[in-house]
C-alpha positions in Angstrom: -193.4 -49.7 77.9 -196.3 -49.4 75.4 -193.9 -49.2 72.4 -191.8 -52.1 73.7 -195.0 -54.2 74.0 -196.0 -53.2 70.5 -192.6 -54.2 69.1 -192.9 -57.6 70.8 -196.4 -58.2 69.6 -195.5 -57.5 66.0 -192.0 -58.9 66.2 -190.3 -55.6 65.2 -186.7 -54.5 65.5 -187.8 -50.9 65.4 -190.6 -48.4 65.0 -190.5 -45.1 63.0 -192.9 -42.4 64.4 -193.7 -39.6 61.9 -197.3 -38.4 62.7 -197.3 -35.3 64.8 -200.0 -36.5 67.1 -198.2 -39.7 67.9 -194.9 -37.8 68.2 -196.6 -35.7 70.9 -198.1 -38.7 72.6 -195.0 -40.8 72.8 -192.2 -38.2 73.0 -193.8 -35.1 74.4 -192.7 -33.0 71.4 -195.1 -30.1 70.5 -193.3 -28.7 67.5 -194.2 -29.2 63.8 -191.3 -31.1 62.4 -189.5 -34.2 63.8 -189.2 -38.0 63.5 -188.7 -40.5 66.3 -187.0 -43.9 65.9 -187.4 -46.6 68.6 -185.2 -49.7 68.6 -184.7 -52.4 71.2 -181.7 -50.5 72.6 -182.5 -46.8 72.0 -185.0 -44.0 71.5 -183.9 -41.3 69.1 -185.7 -38.1 68.3 -184.3 -36.6 65.1 -184.6 -32.8 64.8 -183.1 -30.1 62.6 -181.6 -26.9 63.8 -185.0 -25.2 64.1 -186.2 -27.6 66.8 -183.2 -29.0 68.5 -183.5 -26.6 71.5 -187.2 -27.3 71.9 -186.7 -31.0 71.6 -184.0 -31.0 74.3 -186.6 -29.5 76.7 -189.5 -31.7 75.8 -188.4 -35.3 74.8 -185.9 -36.4 77.4 -188.6 -36.9 80.1 -190.1 -39.5 77.8 -186.8 -41.3 77.4 -185.8 -40.0 74.0 -182.3 -38.8 73.0 -182.2 -35.8 70.7 -180.2 -36.4 67.6 -179.5 -33.2 65.6 -179.7 -33.7 61.9 -178.9 -32.0 58.6 -181.4 -32.7 55.9 -182.2 -35.1 54.4 -183.3 -36.8 57.6 -183.3 -40.2 55.9 -179.5 -40.3 55.9 -179.4 -40.3 59.7 -182.1 -42.9 59.9 -180.2 -45.2 57.5 -177.1 -44.9 59.7 -179.1 -45.9 62.8 -180.8 -48.7 61.1 -177.5 -50.1 60.0 -175.8 -49.6 63.3 -178.6 -51.4 65.1 -179.2 -54.0 62.4 -182.8 -53.2 62.0 -184.6 -55.7 59.6 -188.3 -55.3 60.5 -189.4 -51.7 60.9 -192.9 -50.6 61.9 -194.2 -47.6 60.0 -197.3 -45.5 60.2 -198.5 -46.5 56.7 -201.8 -44.7 57.2 -200.1 -41.4 57.8 -197.4 -41.3 55.1 -197.6 -40.4 51.4 -196.8 -42.8 48.6 -193.8 -40.7 47.7 -192.5 -40.9 51.2 -192.9 -44.7 51.3 -191.2 -45.0 47.9 -188.3 -42.9 49.3 -188.0 -45.3 52.3 -187.9 -48.3 50.0 -185.3 -46.7 47.9 -183.0 -45.6 50.8 -183.6 -48.2 53.6 -182.1 -51.1 51.8 -182.6 -54.6 53.4 -185.4 -53.3 55.7 -188.9 -54.9 55.7 -191.6 -52.4 56.4 -194.4 -53.6 58.7 -197.7 -51.8 58.7 -198.7 -50.4 62.1 -202.2 -49.6 60.8 -204.1 -48.0 63.7 -202.0 -49.5 66.5 -201.1 -46.1 67.9 -204.7 -44.8 67.8 -205.7 -47.9 69.7 -203.0 -47.4 72.3 -204.3 -43.8 72.8 -207.8 -44.9 73.5 -207.1 -45.5 77.2 -206.2 -42.2 78.8 -203.7 -41.7 81.6 -204.6 -39.7 84.7 -202.6 -36.8 83.3 -204.5 -36.9 80.0 -207.8 -37.0 81.8 -206.9 -33.9 83.9 -206.1 -32.0 80.7 -209.4 -33.1 79.1 -211.3 -32.0 82.2 -209.7 -28.6 82.0 -210.6 -28.3 78.3 -214.2 -29.2 79.2 -214.3 -26.7 82.1 -213.1 -24.0 79.7 -215.8 -24.8 77.2 -218.5 -24.8 79.9 -217.5 -21.4 81.3 -217.2 -19.8 77.8 -220.7 -21.0 76.8 -222.2 -19.4 79.9 -220.4 -16.1 79.1 -221.8 -15.9 75.5 -225.4 -16.7 76.1 -226.4 -13.1 76.6 -225.2 -12.4 73.0 -228.1 -14.4 71.6 -230.4 -11.6 70.4 -232.5 -10.9 67.4 -230.3 -9.9 64.5 -227.1 -11.2 66.1 -224.8 -12.9 63.5 -223.8 -16.5 64.1 -220.2 -15.8 63.0 -219.9 -12.9 65.5 -221.1 -15.1 68.4 -218.6 -17.8 67.2 -215.7 -15.3 67.4 -216.7 -14.2 70.9 -217.0 -17.8 72.0 -213.6 -18.8 70.7 -212.1 -15.6 72.2 -213.6 -16.4 75.6 -212.1 -19.9 75.5 -208.7 -18.5 74.8 -209.0 -16.0 77.6 -209.8 -18.9 79.9 -206.5 -20.7 78.9 -207.4 -22.7 75.7 -204.8 -23.3 73.0 -207.6 -22.7 70.5 -210.8 -24.3 69.2 -210.7 -28.1 68.8 -212.6 -27.9 65.6 -214.6 -25.4 63.5 -217.2 -24.0 65.8 -220.8 -24.9 64.8 -223.5 -22.3 65.5 -226.7 -23.0 63.6 -229.8 -21.1 64.2 -233.5 -21.6 63.2 -233.7 -23.8 60.0 -229.9 -24.1 59.9 -230.0 -26.0 63.2 -231.2 -29.0 61.2 -227.7 -29.2 59.6 -225.7 -31.6 61.9 -222.4 -29.8 61.0 -223.8 -26.3 60.2 -220.7 -24.2 61.0 -221.3 -20.6 62.0 -222.4 -18.4 59.1 -223.3 -14.8 58.4 -226.9 -15.7 59.0 -228.7 -13.4 61.6 -230.6 -15.1 64.4 -234.4 -14.9 64.3 -236.8 -15.5 67.1 -238.9 -18.6 67.7 -236.3 -21.2 66.9 -233.5 -23.4 68.1 -229.9 -22.2 68.2 -227.4 -25.1 68.2 -223.9 -24.7 69.6 -221.3 -27.5 69.0 -217.8 -26.4 70.0 -214.8 -27.2 72.1 -211.2 -26.3 72.7 -207.7 -27.7 73.1 -206.0 -27.4 76.4 -202.3 -28.4 76.4 -203.1 -30.5 73.3 -206.2 -32.2 74.6 -209.7 -31.7 73.3 -213.2 -31.0 74.6 -216.3 -31.3 72.5 -219.8 -30.2 73.7 -223.2 -29.4 72.2 -226.1 -27.5 73.7 -229.2 -26.4 71.9 -231.2 -23.4 73.2 -234.5 -21.9 72.2 -234.7 -18.2 71.3 -238.2 -16.8 71.6 -241.1 -16.5 74.0 -242.5 -20.0 74.1 -241.3 -23.2 72.3 -244.0 -25.0 70.4 -245.1 -28.5 71.3 -243.0 -29.8 68.4 -239.9 -28.0 69.6 -240.4 -29.4 73.1 -241.1 -32.9 71.8 -237.9 -33.0 69.8 -235.8 -31.5 72.5 -237.1 -33.8 75.2 -236.7 -36.9 73.0 -233.1 -36.1 72.4 -232.5 -35.4 76.1 -234.1 -38.6 77.1 -232.1 -40.6 74.6 -228.9 -39.1 75.8 -229.6 -39.7 79.5 -230.7 -43.3 78.7 -227.4 -44.0 76.9 -225.2 -42.4 79.5 -226.9 -44.4 82.2 -225.6 -47.7 80.9 -222.0 -46.6 80.3 -219.4 -48.7 82.1 -216.4 -50.8 81.2 -217.4 -54.0 79.4 -220.4 -52.7 77.3 -220.2 -52.5 73.5 -220.4 -49.2 71.6 -223.0 -50.6 69.2 -225.2 -51.5 72.2 -224.7 -48.0 73.6 -225.6 -46.4 70.2 -228.7 -48.6 70.1 -230.0 -47.4 73.4 -230.3 -43.8 72.1 -231.3 -44.8 68.6 -234.1 -47.1 69.7 -235.5 -44.4 72.0 -235.5 -41.8 69.2 -237.1 -44.3 66.8 -239.8 -45.1 69.3 -240.9 -41.5 69.3 -241.2 -41.4 65.5 -237.9 -39.7 64.7 -235.7 -42.6 63.7 -235.1 -41.3 60.2 -234.0 -38.0 61.7 -230.9 -39.3 63.6 -228.4 -40.1 60.9 -225.0 -40.0 62.6 -223.3 -42.1 65.2 -223.9 -41.6 68.9 -220.4 -40.5 69.8 -216.6 -40.9 69.5 -213.5 -40.8 71.6 -211.6 -37.6 72.3 -208.0 -36.9 73.2 -205.2 -35.4 71.2 -207.6 -35.6 68.2 -211.2 -34.4 68.3 -212.5 -37.5 66.7 -210.6 -40.7 67.6 -211.3 -44.3 68.6 -213.6 -45.7 69.9 -216.6 -44.7 67.8 -220.1 -45.5 69.0 -222.2 -46.2 65.9 -224.7 -48.7 64.5 -222.2 -49.2 61.7 -218.5 -49.9 61.6 -216.4 -51.6 64.2 -218.0 -52.5 67.5 -215.7 -51.6 70.4 -215.8 -52.8 74.0 -215.6 -49.8 76.4 -212.7 -49.9 78.8 -211.9 -48.0 82.0 -210.5 -44.5 81.3 -211.7 -44.2 77.8 -213.2 -40.7 77.2 -216.1 -40.6 74.8 -218.8 -38.2 73.7 -222.5 -39.0 73.8 -224.4 -36.8 71.3 -227.7 -38.0 69.9 -229.7 -35.6 67.7 -232.8 -35.1 65.7 -232.7 -32.9 62.5 -235.8 -31.9 60.5 -235.2 -30.0 57.3 -236.9 -26.7 57.2 -237.8 -26.7 60.9 -234.7 -27.2 63.0 -232.7 -29.6 64.9 -231.4 -30.5 68.4 -228.2 -32.2 69.6 -227.1 -32.6 73.2 -223.5 -33.7 73.8 -221.4 -34.4 76.9 -217.9 -35.7 77.3 -217.9 -38.8 79.5 -215.2 -40.9 81.3 -215.8 -44.6 81.3 -215.3 -46.0 84.8 -215.0 -49.7 85.9 -218.6 -49.7 87.2 -220.1 -46.6 85.7 -219.2 -43.2 84.3 -218.3 -39.6 85.0 -220.0 -36.8 83.0 -217.4 -33.9 82.7 -219.7 -31.1 81.4 -221.5 -29.1 84.1 -223.7 -27.0 81.8 -227.4 -27.8 82.3 -229.1 -29.9 79.7 -232.6 -28.7 80.6 -233.9 -26.5 77.7 -232.6 -23.0 78.1 -235.2 -20.5 76.8 -233.8 -17.1 75.9 -236.5 -14.4 75.6 
């Protein structure tokens, strides 16, 4: 239905799907090589001998017919295009190389190629109930794994070792794997917004920032918690942490269908600025999650301003980062509801002090 509607909107005779994420979304295929061709009368999934058996298990429930091919795949596509008299073909121009496009032009004679731009990404913004359940499970796994590894935070512990244990715990709990490169940044490194785990040893009297997540049946989670390791946080540590927490809670509290992402970003950004840390919050407030860890909609003071819709799933992750001192980010995954929101993460956001 979504593909049919897109074809009608863009006056297309067919759509060629080549990106693996979109193949999974529309066809259910989880392999690494395949192409789907959708026309007004058929849905074809083209697979070579390595993936025919897998495709026959995965794609028929989504209405696709498996077409075994012998390379080059373009020969079979040409045949279908001719048989179905395809003149206007939608392609994922943002996901194909110049050489691939030139090959299409050379082989698909008489076909006009129509840019789909980010059409598929925009379709994926609104999650189905099944997608939401998978995201919830991915979040649950991340929550549980975080609780399991907190006792590993000790003086002299290596960030990278804790990262490995965290990812192992998520896999034991059923994760496909991490949804991005795990960030564990301690002490002065916590001021790095994307300070991935290093060989640095953890020292006392500073923040330890964890930003991580996992894929569960293809769907991502993304959470951040910042803890304090030491006897007693300084007033500055507490002020930074509480400012970020207040900003996050204020932003989440206004989430519902119909509000703009730029407005949402401004709620958190204005609060942080009012406390004197405006220059220390340099990234956007959040982003959508799904089959990709960073996908539309983005909540930022810059770029496109989106209107939140029911069943979007977004992150809310304000932060303050002070070079040479440390940084704090707090992040939850949130479902947009018609009249509100649902926070998926269950891990406390009160400052955890590990002595």
